[in-house]
Structures are given as structure tokens and as C-alpha cells.
N, C-alpha and C positions, 0 to 999 in steps of 0.2 A: 350061373346060379339063378334059381327061380326067384323072382321079386317077391318079397314078403310085404303084404299090404296091411296086415293087422295082427295083433297078438291074439292068437288062437281062440279064447274062450271067455264066455261070460255066463255065470250061473246066478240067477236071481229068483227068489220066490215071487209069485204073483202077488201084487199088493196095490192098493189104491194109490194113484199118482197124485201127489200133492207138492206143488212148487214151494220151496222154502230155502233158507240158508243151509249149507252143508254142516252136519254135526262136526264137533271138534275132532273126533277120532278120524274123520275122513281127511282132514288137513294133515294130521299126524301120519296117516298111511301114505298120502301123496308125497310128503316130504321124504319119507323113508324110501319110497319107490324111486324117486328122483336121485337120491344119493346113491343107492345101490346100483341102479341102472348105469349112471354116469361113471361109477367106479368098477364097472365090469364084474358085478357080483350077482349073476342070475340065480345061483344056488341060494343065496341069502334072500332074494326076492321070493323064491319058491318056498322057503321056510315060513313065509308069512301067509301062505295059502291056507284056506280052511280045509278040513278033511275032505269035504265034497269036491273042492277044486283039485286036490291032489289025486283023488280017486278018478277024476275025469281026465286029467292031463298028466302023463308020466313026466318025471323030472328031466329025463334025457331029451324029450321032445321040446319041453319049455326052454331048456338050456340052449339047444341048437337054434331054435327060432329066435330067441332073444339075442344071441350072438350075431346072427344074420341081420336082424333088425338094426342092431347098433352099427354094423358096418355100412348099412345103407342110409341111415338117418343121422348118425352122429349123436352127440350128447343132447339131452333134453335141457334146453336153456331156460324156458319159461313154461309155466302151467297156469293159465288165467282161468279163474272160475267163471263158468257160464250160467249154470243153474243146478238145482238139486230137486229131483223128483223121486221121492223115496221108492226104492232103496238106492237109486243111481245118482251119482254126482258127475256132472259133465264139465270137462276142462278143455280149453283151447291149448293144445300141447305144441309148443314151438321147439322143434329140433333144429340142429345146425343146417340140415339139408331139406327140411320139409315141415309143414304144419298139419297136424292131424287133430281129430277129436278124441280125447281120452275119456272113456266111460269107466267108472270104477264103483264098486260097492264093497263095504266091509261089514263084518258082524260086530257084536258088542265087545268082542275080544280083540278088535282091530285086525282081524285076519281078512285077507282078500276073499270075497265070495264072487267077485266079478272083476275082470280086467280086459278091456277091449280098446283097440285103436282102429279108427276108420277115417275115411276122408272128411276133412273139415269144410263146412259151409257156414259162412257168417249168418247168424239168425237175423231174419228181417224184422220180426215183431215179438220175439219171445226172449225170455231170459233177462239177465241183468242189463244187457246192452240196451234193451228196449225201455226198461223202466227209468233209465237215467234221463230220458228226454220227456218224462211225463209231466214235468213242471214247465209250463210255458212262460215266456217273458211277459210281464205285465204290459198291457196295451199302452200304458202311459210312458213306456220306456223304449228307447232305441238302443239296440246292441250292435256293436261292430267289432271285428277282429283286430287284435293288436299283436305286433311281433317286436320283440326286443332282441337285437343282434348281440351276441356275446362272443368272447374269445373262442369258446368251444362249440358254439352252435347258435340256438335261438330259443327264447322263451315265448310261448304262445298264450295269449289271454283274451279276455272279452271285456270290452269297455261298455258300460251301461250308463246312459245319460237320459234324464227326464226330457220328454219331447217339448215340454212347455218352458224349458230353460231359455231365458232371454238375455241373461247376463252371466258373468263368471259365477261358478258355483263350487262348493267344496267337493273333493273327490276322496273316496275311501279306498285304500289299497288293502285287499283282503289276502292275508297270508295263511296258507293251509297248514294243517297239523301234520303229524308224523306219518310215515309210510308212503306208498305210491298213490298219493291223493291228487285228483285232478281239480280243475277250476271250479267244478260244481259241488265238490265235497264227496265225490264217489271214488271207489277203488275197485275196478274190475278184477285186478289181480287177487284181491282178498274177498271178492264177492260181496262188497258193501255198496249199498245204494242209498244215500241220505239226501242228496240235493240241498244240503245245508247252505252252502255258499251261494248257490243260485237263488235260494229263498232270501238270503240276506241282501243280495243285490236288488231283488224285487222290492223289498221293504225300504231300502235306501232310496231307490228311484221314486217310489210313491210319495216319499217325504221330501223330495227336492234335492237329493244328494246323488252325485255320480259315483261310480265304483269301478274298480278294475280287479278282476279275479283272474288267476292264471294257473296253468298246469305246471307243477313242479318240474325241475330239471329231470330229464329222463322219463317223464310221465306224459301220457297223452300225446299232444302235438308239439310238446317242447322237446327239441332234439339237441343232442350234445355228443361230442366225441369223447366226453368223459365216460369211462367205464365205471361200473358199480364199485369195483375195488379202488378206484381213484377218487370217488366222491368224498367230500369233506363238508362239515357243517358250515364252514366259511363260504362254500359255494352258494348255499342258500341265501346267506347274507348279501353276497355280491349281487345275486339276481334281484333281490329286493331293492338294493340301493340303485341298481341300474333302472329299475322301473320307477322309483321315486324321482330320479333325475329326468326321466322321460316325461313324467307327469308335470314336473316343475317347469319344463320348457313349453308345455301346452298352455296357450293363452286362454283356453276355455275354463280353466280352473283357478279358483281364488286361493285355496289352501289345500294341503294334503294331510289326511289323517290315516294312520295305520290301524288296522284291526288284525291282530294276530291270534289265531286259534290254536290251543294246545302247544305243540312244538313251535308253531308259528308265532306264539307269544314271545318266546325268547329270540327268535329270528327278528321279530319286529322291534324289540327293545334295542337290539344291537344295530339294526338298520336305521332306527330313528335318531340315534346318537350322532350329533354333529351333521345332521342332514336337514333340508328344508321341510321339516314335518312339524305341524302345529298342534297335534294331539295324538294320543295313543290309547287304544282299547285292547286290554288283555282279556281274552275269553278262554276260560278253562286252562289258564296258564299255570305251570308248575311253580311251586315255591322253593324247590330244592333242585340241585343238579340232577341231570337225567339218570346218572348211575344210582343215586339214592332212590329216585322214583321207581325205577325198574326193579330194584332189589325189593322194595316194598310190595310192588305188584306181584313179584314171584312168590310171596308168602301165601298167596291163594292157590298156587299150583302144587301138584304132588311134590313131595320132598326131593325125589330124584331129579326132577326138572329144576327145582330151585338150587340144588347142590351143583348141578352142571352149569347153571348160569353163574353162580358165585365163583366157580373155578375159572371160568372164562374171564370174569371180571377181574379176578386177582391177577391173571396173566396180562390183561390190558393195562392195569396199573403199573406193571413192570415194563410196559412198552412192547409186549409180545402178543401176537394173535394165537388163537387156538384152532387148529385145523380139524381136529377130531371133536366135533360138536354133535350132540344128540339131535336127530331130526326134529324132535319136538320143539327145539329152539331155533330152527332154521328161519322162521318168519321174522325173528327179531335179532338173532345173533349169529347168522351163518358167517363163515369165514370171509366172504366177500364184502360184508358190511362192518366188520369189526374195527377197521381203521376209521370208518366214519363215526362209529360209537366213541372211539377214543377221542376224536376231535370234539364231539358233542359234549362229552362228560367234563371237559375242561371248564365249561362256562356255568356260572352260578347266577340264576335270575335275580336273587336278592342283591347281589353286587351290581348287576347290570342295570336294574331298574332305578337304583340310586343315582345313576349318571344322567337320567333323563330329566330335563328342566321344562317340560311342557305339561299341559293338563292330561291326566290319566284316569281312565275308567277301568276298574277291575270287576269282571263278571264271573260268577261261579254258581253252578247248580248244586243242589243238595243230594241229588241221586246220581251224580257222576261216578262211574265205576273206575275211572282212570286217574282223576285229579280230585282232590278233596277241598272242602271249605277251609280246612287248616292251611292249605297251600295259598288260598286267596288271602287269608288272614296274615300270613307271612309277608306277602307282597305289600299289603296295606301297611303293616308295621314298618316295612322298609321305606315306604313312601307315604308318610302320614297325610299329605294333602291330596292323595288320590281319592276318587269316589269309589266306594265299594258297593256292589249290588249282588246280594245273595238271592238266587232265584229258587224258591221251593219247588221240588218235583221236576227239576230240569236235569237232564243227563248230559253226557259228554258231547252229543251231537246237537245240543240246544233244543231238545224237544221234550214234551211231557213223557215221563217214564217212571214206573215204580222202582222201589229199591230192590225188588226181586231180580236177581241177575239174569235169569233166562228171559223174563218178560222185558227187561231193560234192553238186553242185547237184541231182542227181536225187532226193536224199533229201528235198528241200523239198516233194516231192509224193508222199511215202510216209507218209500220215497215221497208219498203224498202227505205224510204226517206233517202238520205245520210247525213252524218255530213256536217256542213258548212265548205267548203274548207279552209276559212280563219282561222277557229278554229284549224284545223289540222295543218296548216302551223305554226301558233303561238306556238302550243304545241311542234312540232318537232324541230323548231328552238331553243326553250328554252332548250329542252332535249339534243340537240347536243352540246350546249355550256356547259351544266352540265357534259356531258360525258367526255369532254376534260379538266375539271378542275382538 
């Protein structure tokens, strides 16, 4: 059989090339393609072709090529966003037997107007991978790699220490938010480049505080034998506790403070309980259990997407997963993560924050599209002695952003956009008080 090296065809209108995040309908089309390809449904993929694609490529030819491709490459396991240059989105497509570059384009009806596989070469200076390194380490700070051995693998992180430190200093453990987020606050899988945690580490170092940020389990350089289907919320807690104990054994540090962002806020609450932690900072932390938060977020989606999520949620409450999930929900509720969701939904941040008997700072931005000021108010009500800092004009990635959704989301791919100064001030003021306790 002749070796198939790429999928036949790509048809695109000539247009100005502008690098930017991929539109939402591209993500939807990619998830649908992955599902249909892995389920051996080439005819269903073909049904998503635009009329121009169908005219250029007969169904029989596409079917035979795709079947042959599947036999040579196996399933498509990952598709990591590389860049978007209208009208093309580029993805690093990892198959069971090879890695290729997947180029696709879709029209306003989410029909494929282009679909091409070709040999993959890691970009040297372009795309999301390049922008993640655009924020350099402040010259007053020394960074070094850190590895925590776990039962299933290892957690990889970066320890940042001020160069002028002459005595023991406080260290802040930075716990990332939801999704496949790395130590710097970036997510190549989702095409997001924020550098948020790298920037926090720089600000901490400039103000005399050490920090440890790390790649979440199964992300970046953190490796684990745990499969996605086996991952549970408690695994993230265990990883944080392991890092806390490692820092506690390090004689360079006087006290440990946890900074948990988004989902990391709940992880941090639970890791801080009954551990050698002296203070806790919740940044954009939810005030309700994750199932309620996600249900509320689904209200901004088309009704058919929200209905599909609610059906899946009802099944999870009965202890059952849902295999037949719409591709539009794959990024948040694909079958392989549903048991993780089930474990996450069990925990209520209001209940957990009440258990913490250390100084707490609660920070929330007013233009956060994912977590609201009402969430911060709920946390404050549950812990009346906590310090509450509401930052006007700050979004979920802790940067200046308007309330307009499109303009707000655009900041998620502006890696040089600085942290909101008011956030930095609130964080450092709180830490200076903790340092002197």
C-alpha cells in the first residue's frame, strides 16, 4: 500500500495573513474532526465539507484516503494549537504513530474549506511557543529548576529567589488555574499565552519574596503515569502538599504562603489545611462548587450546548459518565475528564475556606468573565477576617481589560501585557504584613 503522507486538499481564498487566536468555530470544527476521525466516520467528516471542498474532492476518494491514513497513523490523541493566520489555523497533531502539522480552515457555517496534514517541524521563533518566552526573568532574581518526585511520576517547577537575599525569606507557592496550564500561566493546548504566573514571580522577587511555580500534573515537563481518565481533583491537592513539604524542609525559607488562582484557589485552600502554611491568597477563586459555576457559565452559550452540558451533569450526579457528548463540549466535558469533574464538584469553597485559620487575602477583578465579584463576596462572608481586594478593570488573567467579551478575551494572547498594578500592590501589601507576623 502506498504511504499516505497527508490529507488531499486545502482550499482557501487569498487573504491578508494576520496572526491571532483561532475563532471559536475553529475549535468546534477541530473537536468534531477528532471525534469523527477516531470513531472511523469519514463520511461524517465529509458531510462537514463546504460545497467547494465537495466539488474538488469526491467522497469515495476522501473515504479511502482517510481509512488508509487511520491505519497508518492510528488515533488522533492530541491537537495542540500553534497559531492562527486567517484563514488558516495550525495545530500540532499527535497521532498514536506519528506527529504531523494539521492545517484547517472553516467558513462562517463551520464547514471545512481546508484540511491538510503535512510533516511537523517545531517552530523556532513563531507562534505561541515563541511568545511564551517573551517575558524575561527580572535581573534581580535567580531562577532554578525544581523537581518533586511523586508516586506516579514527577512535578517540574521553577524556584525564583531574589539575588540579594542574605537571610531566610518567605516563599510563595503559586498554584495554577483550571485546564492544561503550565508554570508560566500558558496553555499551548488551548492556544493561550498570558505569562501571568511568570509575571507574578517577577513581582514577588523584586519585592523580596521567593516563589515556586510549577507545571500541573500531565502538563509541560511534569510527567505522570496517571492517564487523563484516571486524574482526580485530589491529585492536584497531593501535588501541592508535596511541594509545601519540600519547601518546608528547605532552610532558605522562613514561611510558606499559598497563592491559588481560579481552580488553584480551591486546591490551595485544601492544601493549606493542616499544613505548615502561614497565609493564603485566593485570586479569582470561585465562591460556589464547580458544577454551579460551570452551569452559570453555560448560560452564555447557545441553548443546545447548555442543554448538553446539563444532561451530562445530571448523569454525573447519578455517578454515571456520558460517552455521547457534543464536540462543542469536548474542551470542558469530554468523556475522559468526566470522572475528574465528578471529583471536583464534590468540594465547596465556602465550606473549605472556613477551615483555614491563617491570614487570607481574597482578590477579584471586576471584568473577570469567568468568576465574579459576587464569588469574592461569598468567600469574604464565609471568612469575615479575610482581607478583600476588588480590582476595577481586572480580568481573569489579572490584567487590564474592558467588559466587552471579545476585547477581554483578546488579552489572553497578549503575553507582554503587564499585571494590573492594583493587584500587585494588594498582593505585596498583604505579604509584607504576613512577613512581619
